[in-house]
Structure formats: C-alpha cells, structure tokens
N, C-alpha and C positions, 0 to 999 in steps of 0.2 A: 358113832351115828345108828341110829336103830333104820330097819330096812323102810319103816312107814316114812320117816324122816328125808332120807335118800330119795325114795323115790316122789315126795312132793318138791323137792330141788329140781329133780330130774325135769318131772312133768312142768314146772315153773319156767325151766332152761326151755324147753320144747316149745311152750307158748310163747315165749319173747323171739325165740328164733323163726315161729311161724310168720308172727309179725314183721320182723327183719327181713324175712325172705320176700314178702311181696314188695318192700321198698328195693330191695337189692335186684329182685328181678325185674323190676320196672327200669333200674339203673343198667343193668345188664344189656336187656332188649334194647335200650336207646342207643348204646354206646355199641353194641354188636350192629346193628343197620346204619347207624347214622354215625358212628364216629366220634360223639359227642359225650363228655363228662360233665354229666348234668348235677352240678352242685345244688340245684335249686328242688333235688328231690326230697328234701327234708323239710322244704316248705310247703309241699304238696301233702306229706305225712300231717304236717302242724294244720293245714287248714283242713284236711279231714277231719280231726279229732275236734276241731273248735266248730265245726260245721255240723258235725254227727251230735255234739253237745245241743246245740241250737235246736235242730229238727226235733231230736226225743223229748228235749224240754217242751217245746210247743204240742207235740204228739201228744204227749201226758197232759199237757194241760186240756185237750180237746178230745180227750177219751181213748187214745191209743191204747189197746190191751198190751200188756207187760210182755206178752210171748212175743210180741211183734219187735221186740228190741234189736234183734239180731239182725232179721231184714230191713227196717228200717235203717239202719247203720251202713248195711250193704249198700241199700239203693241210693242212700245220701253220699256215699264214696261215689259211686258212680254218675249220680249228677252232677259233679264238680267235675266230671270230665269234658266238659264244655270250657272249660279255661284252657285245656291241651291244644285245640287247633290255633289260638291266638297267640299262645307262647311260641309256638311251632312257627308260627310266621315271623315274630321277632329273631328266632335263631335262623333262618334262613339267610341273614346278614353275613352269618360268619360261619357257613357251611364252607366254604373254600378258602378259608382264613386259617393262620396259623391256630395251632391250640390253644394259646395264651389268651385269644381272643376270645376264644369258646368259654374258657375256664373263668375268666374275668365277666364275661355279659351273665353267666350262669350263677356265679357269685353275686352279682348286683341284683339280680333277681330274688336271691336268697336274702339279703338286707332289706331290698322294698316290701317284700312279703311279710318280714319280722312288723316293719311299720304298718302294713295295711291289717295284720291281726291285731297291731295293739290299738289301731283306731276302731277297729269293728269288736272287739272282743275286752279291749282294757288290758292292764299290765298284769292283772292279778289272776292266779289259776283258776280254772274252771272243773269244775265236777259235772259229772251227769244226775240226771234227778231220779231215772230210773233204776232201780233195784235188779242187777243183772244176775241176783241170787233166785231170781223167779223162775228160772231153769233147772233149780236145785243142785242137791251135791251128789256125787258118787262116792259111798264110803265103804271102806273094806276095813274094819278093824280100826286100827286108829289112823288108817292112810284116809285122806280125803280130800276132793278138789271138786273146784264147781265145773258143772256140766258145761256152763259157758265157753270156759277156757277148753275144754275137749270140743267144742263146735268149732271152736276159731282155728285150732290146728287142724280138723278134719276139714275146715272150708279152704285153708291154705294149701292143705295137701289136693284137694280138688281142684283148685286153681294152677297148680304146677301140672297135675296130670292134662289138663285141658291146655295148657299153653305147650306142652310137649306133644301132643296131638295136633293142635293148631299149626305150629311151626314143621313138624315130620311128617303129616299125614293128609294137610289140605292142600290145594292149589296156589291159594294165596300165601300161607305158610312157605312154601317152595318159591315164589315171588319175593317174601322177605329175605331168604335166605340167599337168593341169588344176586338182589340187590344189595346185600350185606357183602358179599364177596367181590362182586365188579359193578359198581355202578354204572360205568359208561355203557357197558355191554348191555345190562339191562335195560337202559334208557334205548340202545338202538336196536333192542328187541320190540319195542314198544310199550316198555313199562312206564307208567305215570310217576316217575321216582317222587315229586311232588305229594301226591296223594298218598304214598306209600309212608313219606317220613310222615305227614300228617297224621295218619293212623297208627304210626308204632309210637310216635310221640304221647298222642292222646290213650293209648293204651298203658304206656308206663306212667302216666299221670294218674288213671285210675287207678293202678296196683299202691301208688304211694297214697291216695285218698283213703281208698278203702281199708288200708292199713292201719291209717291214723284214725280212722273212726271206729274201727272194732277194738282198739287198744284203750279207748278212753272208759268203758265202764272198770275197769281194773285200776286206773290212774290217772291223775289229776291232769290237763291240759293246761301246759304253759308255754311263753314264748321262747325258753330254752330247749324245748324237743326238738324243733327244728335242726339245731346246730349239734345236738348229742347225737341224733338219729344220722346226719350225716357222718360224722366220723365213725359211728358204728357200721355204715352202710360200705363205707369206704374199705373198712377193715374185712369184710365181707367178700369185698370185690377182690382184694390183696390175697386173702388165703385162696379162695375158691378159683380166681384166675379170670381176668377181665374178658367180659364177651360170653362165658360161659354160663348157661344157665344151671345144669347139675353142679358148677360150681358154687354158684348162687345157694344152692340146698344146702351143700356140705358146709359152706363157710358161713351160712347164718345158723347152724346146727352149732359150730363151734363156738363163734361168739356169744350164741344162747346160752349154752351149759357151762362155758367159763363165767360167763358174767353169772349166772344163778349160783353156783358153786363158791365162786369171791364173795359173792354178799352174804354167805351163811358164815363160810370160815374165817375170813378176814376181808371186810368190807373193803379198806384202802389199797387192798390188792386188785381191786377189779380193772380198773384202767391197764395197771401196768401188764397184769397177766395177759388181758387182749393184746398189748401191744410188743408185748415178749413173742406170743405166737406168730404176729405179724413179722416181725423180725426175721424170726427161726424159718418161717416161709419163704422170705425173700432171699435168705441165705442158701437155702437148701434148693427151692426150686423157683427163680423170680417170675416166672409166668403164672405160678399159681398152682393149686393142685389140679385142677381141670385145665388148665388155660394151655395153649399152642405157644412152644419155644420158637420165638423169630427166628428165621432163614436169611 
C-alpha cells in the first residue's frame, strides 16, 4: 500500500470518526447526567441528514451561494434542537423507573422516527444537490482529500474542545457535573434539575442532528442509517467507557479507523472487526478505556 493510499484511508477513517464522535458525545452527555441510554440517538442523526438535504435543496433553488453549504448544514442541525425539549418531557415519565423501561421507550422512539422519516421523505435514499467540492481539494502528489472533509474534522474537534471547556470551566458545567454525581443533593441546593435535564437532552439532540447534516454531502441519506449509527455509537461507548467524553473521542477514532481500513482491505470483515475490538475491550477492561470501574 502506497503512502498516499494509506493517508487517504487514514483521513477517511478520521472523517467518519469525527461524525461518529458527535453522536457518541451526545449519547455520553445524556447518560452521564440523566442516566438514560438513548437508543433514539440514531434517529436524530438520520433526521439531521434528511433535513439538511431539504434545507440545502431549497437554498440552492433560491440562490444560496455554494460556499454557504457547511454553515447552512450546521444551522439546520441546530434548528432541529427544538425537538429536544419535547422528547425530554416524554422521557420524564421513566427517569425513576427501571432501565428496561428507559431502553424500551427510546427504542420505541427510534421505530417511530423511522416511520416519520418514511412519511416525510419516502423510502428511497436521498442525496444532496450542492457539490461539496466547492471548497476544493487539498492535493500533495498522489494524495488528495476534499477540503470539506477537513472542515468537518476541524468542526468536530472544535466542538470537542468547546464541550470540555463548557463542562470543566463554566459554572453551568459544574452544575451539570454536580447533578450527574448526585441529583438529590443538587436539588436540595436549589438546582432546577428539570431545566438541567432539558438543556442536556437538547444539547445531545443537536450534536446528533449536526452530525447527520454534516455527513450528507459525502453519502446518501437512507432509512437504514439510524440503526447503523446506533450500533456504531454503542460500540464507541463500550470501547471508550460509558459516560466518558474522552472515551467517546477515543472510541470514535478506533471505530472510524477500523471501518476505513476494513473497507479497503477486506470489506466483509468491517463489522466483525469492530465487534472483535468491542469483545476484547469488554474482556480486558469491562468499564471501557476511560470508564470508571464500579465500586
């Protein structure tokens, strides 16, 4: 394998990891604070993809400059955050119930969103109408990568840094961490836990919808991507550690790179390779690479 081919595969894996990290970060944030495993995270990703295609299609029809593609996709993902508080209110009914009820409810949401997407956009895959190569390509000898991919990677990195600063350096971030550690104590100190949960879930929703919107210039949006993304997101969580944001980043890189190299070397091995890594991590470190061991 030549150096340029290796670099192309590597950057392809990092691009997929960047998108996957956004979804996994939302999943980790919701679980870390609300202690809910949100199976509907894949639906937010799919919704962001389909809505991003619709917004850019109408934008192009009414004269949107091609260079506005990335900002418009990000804004379309943010706009979908309006569904976050609505779904969070539904989840309030299971906060104090067994985890099985939480899983069943979020899985039901996943199935419901499948039908919503089919009703609004049909069963056929959709593609974006704006050429993402408007940003050009970075070419070094035989190596070539679309600048758009680099911008998505940079955006995911910027979001990761912003999340770290928000959670570790701001007063509201400290409130979130305090609520995650001890909800009853936070409430006794005057924290409005309901508002905190609404903000956290909405943030997780936006991370998922932005991820879906950012990926559509490079691949088609279909009804299957919701379930496929859930599988990958949970692989990331298992590898990195449930509730750990650094774990989400590390797990996304592992899954993204495995996927990229498997697709080139032996495509049939793609899913198996991911599962083998997951099994290995569970056997070696059940809490994940960055997860805390139960005491």
